[in-house]
C-alpha positions in Angstrom: -2.4 -65.8 2.4 -3.6 -68.6 0.9 -2.0 -72.0 -0.2 -2.7 -74.3 -2.9 -1.8 -77.7 -2.0 -1.4 -80.2 -5.1 -1.0 -83.3 -4.6 -0.2 -85.6 -7.6 -1.2 -88.8 -7.1 1.6 -92.2 -6.1 0.7 -94.3 -9.6 0.3 -91.4 -12.4 3.0 -90.4 -13.9 1.4 -88.1 -16.2 1.2 -83.5 -16.0 -0.2 -82.2 -12.9 -3.1 -80.3 -15.6 -3.5 -83.1 -16.9 -4.6 -85.0 -13.4 -6.6 -81.6 -12.4 -8.7 -82.3 -16.2 -8.9 -86.6 -15.3 -10.6 -85.0 -12.1 -12.5 -82.5 -13.2 -14.0 -85.3 -16.1 -14.6 -88.0 -13.4 -17.3 -85.7 -11.9 -18.9 -84.3 -14.8 -19.7 -85.4 -18.5 -20.7 -82.1 -19.1 -17.2 -80.4 -18.4 -15.4 -84.2 -19.7 -17.1 -83.1 -23.2 -15.4 -79.7 -22.8 -12.6 -81.0 -22.2 -12.2 -84.0 -25.0 -13.5 -80.8 -27.1 -10.6 -79.0 -25.9 -7.8 -81.6 -26.6 -8.9 -82.6 -29.7 -8.7 -78.9 -31.0 -5.2 -78.4 -29.1 -3.8 -81.8 -30.6 -4.9 -80.8 -34.5 -5.0 -77.1 -34.7 -0.6 -77.0 -35.2 0.1 -80.2 -36.8 3.0 -79.0 -37.8 4.4 -78.3 -34.5 5.7 -74.9 -35.3 4.2 -73.8 -31.9 2.9 -76.3 -29.9 6.9 -77.6 -30.1 7.0 -79.3 -26.8 4.6 -82.0 -25.2 4.4 -80.1 -21.7 3.3 -76.7 -24.1 0.7 -78.9 -25.5 -0.7 -80.3 -21.9 -0.1 -77.2 -20.7 -3.1 -75.5 -23.9 -5.1 -78.4 -23.2 -5.2 -77.7 -19.5 -6.0 -73.5 -20.9 -8.5 -73.6 -23.1 -10.3 -75.5 -21.0 -10.3 -72.6 -18.2 -10.7 -70.4 -20.8 -13.6 -71.8 -21.6 -15.2 -72.3 -18.3 -14.2 -68.9 -16.7 -14.7 -67.0 -20.6 -14.7 -63.5 -18.7 -11.5 -63.6 -16.5 -9.7 -65.9 -19.6 -6.7 -63.1 -19.6 -6.7 -62.9 -15.2 -4.1 -65.3 -14.0 -4.2 -68.7 -14.1 -3.3 -68.6 -10.0 -6.1 -67.0 -9.1 -8.4 -68.7 -11.0 -7.0 -72.9 -9.5 -8.1 -70.9 -6.1 -11.7 -70.7 -6.8 -11.7 -73.8 -8.0 -13.2 -76.4 -5.5 -11.1 -79.0 -5.7 -11.8 -80.5 -2.7 -15.4 -81.8 -3.6 -13.5 -83.7 -7.1 -14.2 -87.6 -6.2 -10.2 -88.4 -8.0 -8.7 -86.0 -5.6 -10.8 -86.8 -2.5 -9.4 -90.7 -3.1 -5.9 -89.3 -3.3 -6.0 -87.5 -0.1 -7.8 -91.1 1.4 -4.5 -92.8 0.8 -1.7 -90.0 1.6 -4.0 -90.6 5.0 -4.0 -94.1 5.1 -0.7 -93.2 5.2 -0.6 -91.8 8.9 
């Protein structure tokens, strides 16, 4: 059994998907550009909000767009399997947040 532990930073009030995309973008200019363009696409693709009717749908769509591009061959695999393979511990923003938890103990 594998366990993926994700911690939302104390001062961050946005969705987990937004936090994770920001962590990726902070460590890679190339991925940051993919994320920026994917976010722009999601914001513009349904301007009348006929399908993306709620903020959470928009947030999840931005997350899904990035991972569909990054793992194109596996775009229809469950998101959970994709997330398990991402080396989250290597992202500096996530390391900083875990350090805050460590400092509390």
